[in-house]
VEXDREN-2710 file (C-alpha; in Angstrom, 1 decimal):
% VEXDREN-2710
k/r/px/py/pz
1/GLU/-125.7/-68.1/-10.0
2/SER/-126.5/-71.6/-9.8
3/ALA/-126.2/-72.1/-13.6
4/LYS/-122.8/-70.5/-13.3
5/LYS/-122.0/-73.1/-10.4
6/GLN/-123.3/-76.0/-12.0
7/GLY/-121.7/-75.2/-15.7
8/ALA/-118.5/-75.3/-14.1
9/TYR/-119.5/-78.3/-11.9
10/LEU/-120.6/-80.0/-15.5
11/TYR/-117.0/-78.9/-16.9
12/GLU/-115.0/-80.3/-14.5
13/LYS/-116.7/-83.7/-14.9
14/LEU/-116.5/-83.8/-18.5
15/GLU/-112.7/-83.1/-18.2
16/GLU/-112.3/-86.3/-15.9
17/LEU/-114.5/-88.5/-18.6
18/ALA/-112.2/-87.2/-21.4
19/ALA/-109.3/-87.9/-19.6
20/LYS/-110.5/-91.2/-18.6
21/TYR/-111.6/-92.4/-22.1
22/PRO/-108.8/-90.5/-24.3
23/ASN/-109.1/-92.9/-26.8
24/VAL/-113.0/-92.3/-27.5
25/ILE/-113.3/-88.8/-26.4
26/LYS/-111.4/-86.5/-28.7
27/ALA/-112.0/-83.1/-27.6
28/HIS/-114.3/-81.4/-25.0
29/ARG/-115.4/-77.7/-25.3
30/GLY/-118.2/-75.5/-24.1
31/LEU/-119.0/-72.6/-21.9
32/GLY/-121.6/-72.7/-18.9
33/LEU/-124.3/-75.3/-19.0
34/MET/-124.0/-75.6/-22.9
35/GLN/-121.1/-78.0/-23.5
36/GLY/-120.0/-80.9/-25.8
37/ILE/-117.6/-83.7/-26.7
38/GLU/-116.3/-84.9/-29.9
39/LEU/-116.1/-88.5/-30.3
40/ASN/-113.6/-90.5/-32.4
41/ILE/-116.6/-92.7/-32.9
42/PRO/-120.3/-92.2/-34.0
43/ALA/-122.2/-90.6/-31.4
44/GLY/-125.4/-91.9/-32.5
45/PRO/-124.6/-95.5/-30.8
46/VAL/-123.4/-93.9/-27.8
47/ILE/-126.5/-91.7/-27.4
48/LYS/-128.9/-94.7/-28.1
49/GLU/-127.3/-96.7/-25.5
50/VAL/-127.2/-93.8/-22.6
51/MET/-131.0/-93.3/-23.3
52/LYS/-131.8/-96.8/-22.6
53/LYS/-130.1/-96.3/-19.4
54/GLY/-132.6/-93.5/-18.8
55/VAL/-130.4/-90.6/-19.5
56/ILE/-131.4/-87.9/-22.3
57/LEU/-128.8/-86.9/-24.3
58/ILE/-128.5/-85.1/-27.9
59/GLY/-126.1/-85.2/-30.6
60/ALA/-125.0/-82.6/-33.0
61/GLY/-123.4/-83.7/-35.7
62/ALA/-122.0/-87.1/-36.6
63/ASN/-119.8/-87.4/-33.7
64/ILE/-120.5/-85.0/-31.3
65/ILE/-122.6/-85.2/-28.0
66/ARG/-123.9/-81.8/-26.5
67/PHE/-125.2/-81.1/-23.0
68/VAL/-127.7/-78.5/-22.4
69/PRO/-129.0/-79.4/-19.3
70/PRO/-132.0/-77.0/-17.5
71/LEU/-130.9/-74.3/-15.3
72/VAL/-132.0/-76.1/-12.3
73/ILE/-129.9/-79.2/-12.7
74/THR/-128.2/-80.4/-9.7
75/GLU/-124.5/-81.9/-9.0
76/LYS/-126.3/-85.2/-8.4
77/ASP/-128.1/-85.1/-11.5
78/THR/-124.7/-84.4/-13.3
79/ASP/-122.9/-87.0/-11.6
80/GLU/-125.7/-89.4/-12.4
81/CYS/-125.3/-88.8/-16.1
82/MET/-121.5/-89.1/-16.1
83/ASN/-122.0/-92.5/-14.4
84/VAL/-124.1/-93.8/-16.9
85/LEU/-122.1/-92.4/-19.7
86/SER/-119.0/-93.6/-18.5
87/GLU/-120.7/-97.0/-17.9
88/VAL/-121.8/-96.9/-21.8
89/LEU/-118.1/-95.8/-22.8
90/SER/-116.4/-98.5/-20.9
91/GLU/-118.3/-100.9/-22.9
92/ILE/-117.1/-99.7/-26.5
END
């Protein structure tokens, strides 16, 4: 039940991020806690900068960032991840 709730929350936050950065985020897709964003730019440099700020993300191809958080993730964890990712995307 918690994973379902957190997956919906992650989906909502990624949709907000995609709306905020339409020139960088090409698409958002996924289900539950397994989601991803497709970028209009290479994902590698974005992932590298996010990791420097303490958040671990993984790539899934040249321009896709995959989100596969642990089942025990909280809304606070998701918010922290989105804040860091938003900060990095704003610098691009």
